[in-house]
C-alpha positions, 0 to 999 in steps of 0.5 A, a space after each residue: 104149595 097149596 094151589 100148585 099144579 103138579 105133573 108126574 112125567 112117568 107113572 111107576 112105582 115111585 111117582 105112584 108112592 109120592 102121589 098116594 102120600 099127597 093124596 093121603 095128606 089132603 092135597 087136591 087130587 085135581 091138581 095132580 097129573 100123571 102121564 105115561 106111555 102105557 095105560 094100565 099104571 094111568 088107570 090104576 092111578 085114576 081110579 086109586 087117587 082120582 088124578 088126571 091122567 094122560 099119555 101126553 108129556 106136552 099138555 101136561 107139562 104146559 099146565 103144570 107149575 112143578 113138573 116130577 121127572 120120573 122116567 128111567 135114566 136112560 129114557 130121560 134125555 128123549 123125554 126132556 128133548 120132547 119138551 124142550 121146545 116149551 117156554 120152562 122158566 116159570 116151572 119148578 123141575 124136580 127129578 128123581 133119577 138116580 146118576 144124571 147130574 143137574 147140569 145135564 138136564 140144562 142140556 136135554 132141555 136147551 134152556 135154563 131151568 130150575 132143577 132140584 134132584 132128589 134121591 128117594 128110596 122104595 120105603 117111600 112106598 109106605 110112608 117110610 121113606 128117606 130122600 135126599 135132596 139137592 139144589 144150587 144157589 139159584 133155587 129160591 127158598 120157597 121152590 125148595 119148600 115146595 120140593 121138600 114138602 112134596 117128597 116128605 109126603 113119602 117119608 123123611 128128607 135131608 139136604 145135601 151141599 154138594 151135589 156129589 153127595 147125592 151119590 153118598 145118599 144113594 149107598 146110604 139110603 136109595 140102595 140100602 133097603 136092598 142090603 137089609 132084604 138080603 141080610 134078612 133073606 139070609 136069616 130066613 134061609 138059616 131058619 127054613 134050613 135048620 127046621 122052622 117053616 118059611 112063614 114062621 122063620 120070616 115072622 121072626 126075622 122081619 119083626 127082629 129088624 123092625 124092633 131093632 131099627 125102632 130102637 135105633 130111632 127111639 134112642 138117638 142118645 145111644 150110639 150103635 155100639 152101646 145098643 149092641 153092646 147092650 144085647 151082647 152078653 159077654 160069652 153068650 149066644 149073641 157074642 158067638 154071632 157077632 164074633 163070626 161076623 167080625 171074623 167075616 169082616 162084615 164091616 169090610 164087606 159093608 164098606 166095600 159094596 157101598 164104595 161100589 154103589 158109589 162108584 157105579 152112580 159116578 159112572 152112571 153120571 158120565 153115561 147119561 
């Protein structure tokens, strides 16, 4: 992907984080272009990373080898149709929008296109992201590698075999940072309620969460059950807390939440 010209249509938080990763990894800034209706985000991208910026999707797309569609799902059809008169046959299209099936983009652009669907999550902003990728059999190995390299600038990637598996990626990775934020927030609220100041409570909870995640990553030979058992002495404080979670059906609640998340993604696929 050394000489590929990349254009980001949309300049929100996710494209910014991908651009940041690219430039940090040595990708030439002059080969990266971002477009956006408002100037504020573009000015910040130009100042921080030295990339090209503009308000003109058409001109930017014409010059690009790789076009990253990074606008909100409700704006995607309008943005794609604006570019539908261009010859896109030689370009790789990458979308980071949730819910819109690959076939819909063919309708939006009114022509066959080479498209890879991706589902990144917000930790991509700090290089710790997880992105699910899907491409059908028409996408070459070289183009898949381009997409993989691009998304790995913000963390790790995993390919799924079926497009509908991206909805599971959303439930497991795309949306899940919010689950953990909610749990940590609840822990902090308890700490404050029982007498700790908020700064101390947050430091305790966030470091415990970070350490637990690192233990999972660094001990792949151990199951999650083993890791949990290792810190849960029979009749001890941890056992009491875990038993409370089990009595409250935490597993069932997590299952239902993720099922609802997946259902919403399926509904969105019918909406756009």
